[in-house]
C-alpha positions in Angstrom: -37.4 23.6 66.0 -35.7 26.9 65.3 -38.2 29.7 66.9 -37.1 33.4 66.3 -38.6 36.3 68.6 -39.0 40.3 68.4 -40.7 41.3 71.6 -42.1 44.6 72.0 -44.2 46.5 74.4 -48.4 46.5 74.1 -50.3 49.4 76.3 -53.8 49.9 77.2 -56.0 51.9 75.2 -58.6 54.1 76.8 -62.1 55.1 75.9 -61.9 58.7 74.6 -65.7 60.7 75.3 -65.1 63.7 72.3 -66.4 67.5 72.9 -66.4 69.0 70.6 -65.8 73.0 70.9 -66.0 73.4 67.4 -63.2 75.9 66.2 -63.1 77.7 69.2 -60.1 80.0 70.4 -58.6 79.5 67.0 -56.9 82.7 66.2 -56.5 81.9 61.9 -58.1 79.7 59.6 -56.0 77.5 58.0 -56.0 77.0 54.2 -57.4 73.1 54.9 -59.7 73.2 57.2 -63.7 73.5 57.9 -64.8 72.2 61.2 -67.9 72.1 60.8 -67.4 69.2 58.1 -65.1 67.6 59.8 -66.5 67.3 63.1 -70.4 67.9 62.9 -72.5 70.7 63.3 -71.6 71.1 67.0 -73.4 74.1 68.6 -70.6 77.4 69.2 -71.2 76.8 72.6 -71.6 73.6 74.5 -75.3 73.6 76.9 -74.9 71.8 80.2 -77.4 69.3 78.6 -76.0 68.5 75.6 -72.2 67.6 77.7 -74.7 65.9 80.0 -76.2 64.0 77.5 -73.2 63.3 75.6 -71.1 62.2 78.5 -73.6 59.5 80.0 -73.8 58.1 76.1 -70.3 57.5 76.6 -70.6 56.1 79.6 -74.1 54.2 79.0 -71.9 52.2 76.3 -68.9 51.5 77.8 -70.2 49.9 81.6 -67.1 47.2 81.7 -65.6 47.8 77.7 -62.6 49.5 79.4 -61.7 51.0 83.2 -59.8 54.0 81.2 -62.6 56.8 80.0 -61.3 60.2 79.1 -63.4 63.7 78.1 -61.8 65.0 75.5 -62.2 68.6 73.9 -61.5 68.4 70.3 -62.0 70.7 67.5 -61.0 74.3 68.5 -58.1 75.7 70.9 -58.7 74.8 74.4 -56.3 77.4 75.8 -57.2 80.2 73.9 -61.0 80.2 74.6 -62.4 82.9 77.1 -61.2 81.8 80.1 -64.5 81.7 82.6 -65.9 79.7 79.3 -62.9 77.4 79.4 -63.8 76.8 83.8 -67.2 76.1 82.9 -66.4 73.1 80.6 -63.5 72.2 83.2 -66.0 72.3 86.2 -68.8 69.7 84.8 -66.0 67.4 83.0 -64.3 67.4 86.9 -67.6 66.3 87.8 -67.3 63.3 86.4 -64.0 62.5 87.1 -64.1 62.9 91.1 -67.6 60.9 91.2 -65.1 57.9 89.5 -67.0 58.1 86.2 -64.1 59.2 84.6 -60.4 59.2 85.4 -59.0 61.8 82.8 -59.2 64.9 80.7 -57.6 66.1 78.1 -57.9 68.9 75.8 -55.9 69.6 72.3 -55.0 73.1 71.4 -52.2 75.1 69.9 -49.1 75.4 70.5 -48.5 79.4 70.1 -51.3 79.0 73.2 -49.6 76.9 75.5 -48.7 79.5 78.6 -48.0 78.5 81.9 -50.6 80.8 83.0 -53.1 78.8 80.8 -51.0 76.2 82.2 -51.9 76.7 85.7 -56.0 76.4 84.6 -55.3 73.0 83.0 -53.8 71.9 86.2 -56.2 73.4 89.0 -59.0 71.3 87.4 -56.8 68.3 86.5 -56.4 67.9 83.2 -54.1 65.3 82.1 -53.0 65.9 78.9 -52.5 68.3 76.1 -52.4 67.3 72.6 -51.4 70.0 69.6 -51.7 70.7 66.4 -48.2 70.7 64.9 -49.8 69.4 61.7 -45.7 69.7 60.8 -42.0 70.7 61.6 -41.4 72.2 58.1 -42.2 76.0 57.9 -42.5 76.6 54.6 -45.7 74.2 54.7 -47.0 76.1 57.9 -46.6 79.7 56.8 -48.5 78.3 53.9 -51.1 76.6 55.7 -51.0 79.9 57.3 -51.2 78.2 60.7 -49.5 81.3 62.1 -46.8 79.4 64.4 -43.5 77.9 63.0 -42.2 74.6 64.2 -39.7 75.8 66.9 -43.6 77.0 68.5 -44.0 73.7 68.4 -40.8 72.8 70.1 -40.8 75.2 72.8 -44.7 73.7 73.5 -44.0 70.6 74.5 -41.1 71.5 76.6 -43.3 73.6 78.2 -45.9 71.0 78.9 -43.2 68.2 79.7 -42.0 70.3 82.6 -45.6 70.4 84.3 -45.9 67.1 84.0 -48.6 67.3 81.1 -49.3 63.8 79.4 -48.3 65.1 76.0 -49.7 64.2 72.2 -49.0 65.7 68.8 -51.1 65.5 65.7 -49.5 65.8 62.4 -50.6 66.1 58.4 -49.1 64.1 55.4 -49.4 65.9 52.5 -49.6 69.8 52.9 -49.3 72.1 50.4 -45.5 72.8 49.8 -44.4 70.0 52.1 -43.2 66.0 50.4 -42.9 62.7 51.5 -39.4 63.4 53.3 -40.3 66.6 55.1 -43.3 64.4 56.4 -40.9 61.6 57.5 -38.7 64.2 58.8 -41.6 66.0 60.8 -41.9 61.9 62.2 -37.9 62.5 63.3 -38.8 65.8 65.3 -41.4 64.2 66.6 -39.4 61.2 68.1 -36.9 63.8 69.7 -39.8 65.3 71.5 -41.0 62.1 73.1 -44.9 63.0 73.0 -47.3 60.3 74.3 -49.1 60.2 71.6 -49.5 61.0 68.1 -52.6 61.1 65.4 -52.1 60.8 61.6 -54.3 62.5 59.2 -53.7 62.7 55.6 -54.4 66.1 54.3 -58.2 66.6 52.2 -60.0 69.1 50.9 -62.7 70.1 52.2 -65.5 72.3 50.1 -65.5 76.1 51.4 -61.7 76.1 52.3 -58.6 78.1 51.4 -57.6 75.4 49.9 -60.5 74.0 47.8 -59.7 77.3 45.6 -56.2 76.1 45.4 -56.9 72.6 44.3 -59.4 74.6 41.2 -56.7 76.6 40.4 -54.5 73.2 39.7 -52.4 74.6 42.7 -52.1 71.9 44.8 -52.8 68.1 44.2 -53.4 65.4 46.8 -51.5 62.5 48.0 -53.3 59.6 46.2 -54.8 56.7 48.8 -51.7 54.1 48.2 -49.6 56.8 48.5 -51.2 57.9 51.8 -52.1 54.5 53.0 -47.4 54.4 52.7 -46.4 57.2 54.5 -48.9 56.7 57.4 -47.5 53.0 57.6 -43.9 54.2 57.7 -44.7 57.3 60.2 -46.2 54.2 62.4 -43.2 52.2 62.3 -40.6 54.5 62.8 -42.9 56.1 65.7 -43.8 53.0 67.5 -40.5 51.5 67.0 -39.4 54.4 69.3 -42.8 53.6 72.0 -44.8 56.5 70.8 -48.5 55.4 70.1 -50.9 56.3 67.5 -54.5 56.7 68.4 -55.7 57.9 65.5 -55.1 57.0 61.7 -57.2 59.3 58.9 -60.1 61.5 60.5 -63.4 59.8 61.3 -65.9 59.2 58.0 -69.0 61.6 59.9 -72.6 62.1 58.4 -71.7 65.0 57.3 -68.3 64.3 55.8 -70.2 61.9 53.4 -72.0 64.9 51.8 -72.1 65.2 48.0 -69.5 67.9 47.6 -68.0 67.5 51.3 -64.2 66.4 50.4 -63.6 67.5 47.0 -60.6 65.8 46.7 -58.0 63.7 48.7 -57.1 59.8 50.4 -60.6 59.7 52.0 -61.9 56.2 52.7 -63.8 54.5 56.0 -61.8 52.5 57.0 -58.6 54.5 55.9 -56.4 52.9 58.9 -57.5 49.9 58.5 -56.1 50.3 55.7 -52.3 51.6 57.2 -53.0 48.7 59.7 -53.2 45.8 57.2 -50.1 48.0 55.6 -48.1 47.4 59.1 -49.1 44.0 59.5 -48.1 42.7 55.5 -45.1 44.3 56.3 -44.0 43.0 59.4 -45.3 39.0 57.8 -42.6 39.7 55.2 -39.9 40.1 57.5 -41.4 37.5 59.3 -40.8 35.2 56.2 -37.4 37.0 55.2 -35.8 33.2 55.9 -38.1 30.9 54.9 -37.4 29.6 51.3 -40.5 30.2 48.5 -40.4 26.0 47.6 -42.1 26.3 51.0 -45.3 23.5 51.6 -46.9 24.8 53.4 -47.3 28.0 55.8 -49.4 28.1 59.3 -50.0 31.3 60.6 -51.7 32.0 63.7 -52.8 35.7 65.1 -55.4 37.4 67.5 -58.6 37.3 66.9 -58.6 41.1 66.9 -56.2 41.3 64.3 -57.3 38.5 62.0 -58.9 41.5 59.6 -55.9 43.1 59.4 -53.6 40.6 59.5 -55.6 39.2 56.0 -56.2 43.0 54.4 -59.0 44.4 53.2 -60.2 41.7 50.0 -57.9 39.2 51.7 -55.3 41.1 49.7 -52.6 40.7 51.7 -53.5 36.7 51.9 -53.5 37.0 47.7 -49.9 38.8 48.1 -48.5 36.2 50.1 -49.3 33.7 48.0 -47.9 34.8 44.6 -44.7 34.8 47.1 -44.9 31.2 47.7 -47.1 29.7 45.1 -46.2 26.1 46.5 -47.4 26.6 49.9 -50.8 25.5 51.6 -51.7 28.6 53.6 -53.2 28.1 56.6 -54.6 31.3 58.7 -55.9 30.8 62.5 -57.3 33.2 65.1 -57.9 32.8 68.8 -58.8 34.8 71.4 -56.0 34.2 74.1 -53.5 35.2 71.5 -51.5 38.0 72.4 -52.8 41.4 70.2 -49.8 42.4 67.8 -47.9 39.0 67.6 -47.3 37.0 64.6 -46.4 33.2 64.1 -46.1 31.2 62.0 -44.7 27.4 61.2 -43.5 25.4 58.2 -44.4 21.8 56.8 -40.8 21.9 58.7 -41.9 22.4 61.7 -39.6 25.5 61.3 -41.2 28.6 63.7 -41.1 32.0 63.3 -43.1 35.4 65.9 -43.1 38.9 65.9 -44.9 41.2 67.5 -45.5 43.9 66.3 -45.5 47.5 69.0 -48.2 49.8 68.9 -51.2 48.6 68.2 -54.7 51.1 68.0 
């Protein structure tokens, strides 16, 4: 029996308790941004009652599901909001850390709002992770998007965060105006150089009541097709994961506000965009796994974790159908079990040859 192994490390996933500070602290309105649609109808100012209700609902749901829980402040530039309000929010979150119900706190902000003074406040309140909305390392795309900073600012912010001992995350967008597929992959390569702990990947959507919506209506902007967005994010996921950078989100969460008629004018929106990307990852890995197996093979017995079965098969069994086209004479058997390592694909042929591959960084 011949056995080939390609093994990589797999990391645990924390439970995130999201608290949206919608557009707070943002000095600019980017051409693509409408936080009310993305995050939902959150109040401009978070109250203590609202905060506690949100956190406790996640904690009650979590119970023993995850031993790693983080409160995360999203939807604005945390280090850009009023210092007193920052301290209030962080003290509320800190009380859950001190009681042992929550492990850590993370915030998201802009790269040009990273200073030693702002970071000292975060350190004081035990913030462990800072995520930066980089969006791109293409300066032309950043200028057109009216971000108000350049790529060098993100590089400096990442350096400062690492020097101060924070865990780091970057958010990147595929399909920005003035960007290209090559430009997006260059941003991925730059991200790999900076080595953040985590990355979020989002294809750009044209949201109503934005400057980008006007550009789209005038015919000045063409968003990515769904297949293009999936392919770009799949390539990005593979490159990032191969270097140990964990992709913790692919695509926006489709909220009730995002689903309303007229909220999204165009772009690669899909309620399971992340699953489409991971299915593509699994199919690409499976093709590599099958590279040494003749197309005349009569039987292929696949084994995957029960947690990976849907991604392995693909939506509506699209991956299985594609494999069947490559091996028209083969009987395909797909088995899953809860004890198999997440991210591992193994296949055995009718001649008893066995091959396996372990995918890095499963979300």
